[in-house]
C-alpha angles and dihedrals in degrees: 000000000000123000116276113270091200133018122196132182112218125175092334095313130107118231117196118194116205134184107253108231095181124127096253109140114184091211088068090062128087102287133173096214130059121222111213110190142171122188131151095221107027132058099218137166131021126338109262092027098073110111131202091220139020094243093060090049093050093047092051094052094044088062090049091050091051088054092058100263119137113246121196128182116248119209132201132202113196120187120123088344133352137267131181135208144168087236125067120256121237097236110094094192105048102031142060145128112311099179145298142294110224119201106198111222092207093053092050091051091048093047098044103025132240138093099244127066094230127194090253091053091048090053090049090050091053090051091051091049091051091050092049091049092049091050094048091045091054089050093049090050092052095250095146118122145179136191136222121196101214110188109132091288093296091128099351096176130151137184132185142193103061105156120201130011114030088223090074093061089048091051091050092050090051090050089052091053092046090051093048091050092047094050096041 
């Protein structure tokens, strides 16, 4: 385990926040969107949708678009680490399009009901795509945390795999302490 990156005292208990260095990749979860990527140095996106060259990637998503799926460009900025976005980055040297986010029409209809891909459902699908990109971006940037409640084994709990803002793992640790105090 790495050294704590933040230590907080809360209601007489010590919370230690650590960087989670586990192998958890949010793209291996149950996701609505598909990330189709091609990059010469990085293995990005979803398994089965990693392409050796850009042309194969483009051809695959063109077919999906013809079938009624929503296809969005996915951009990467790589300089001392990597970050992704649905919007292009301003740096012309260290950034560019790395692939596509495909929102399958059929999956959206199955998940949210209906037979028609309505405007409201399309808006919802774009929101889901943005959330999935933000989550994967946080993972790629190493923003994955865990907490340990270190208080002479009084509570002695830990939890890992919080992706995104470090504040969320702190909130969860505090909730764990509050629950332990309430049920004591």
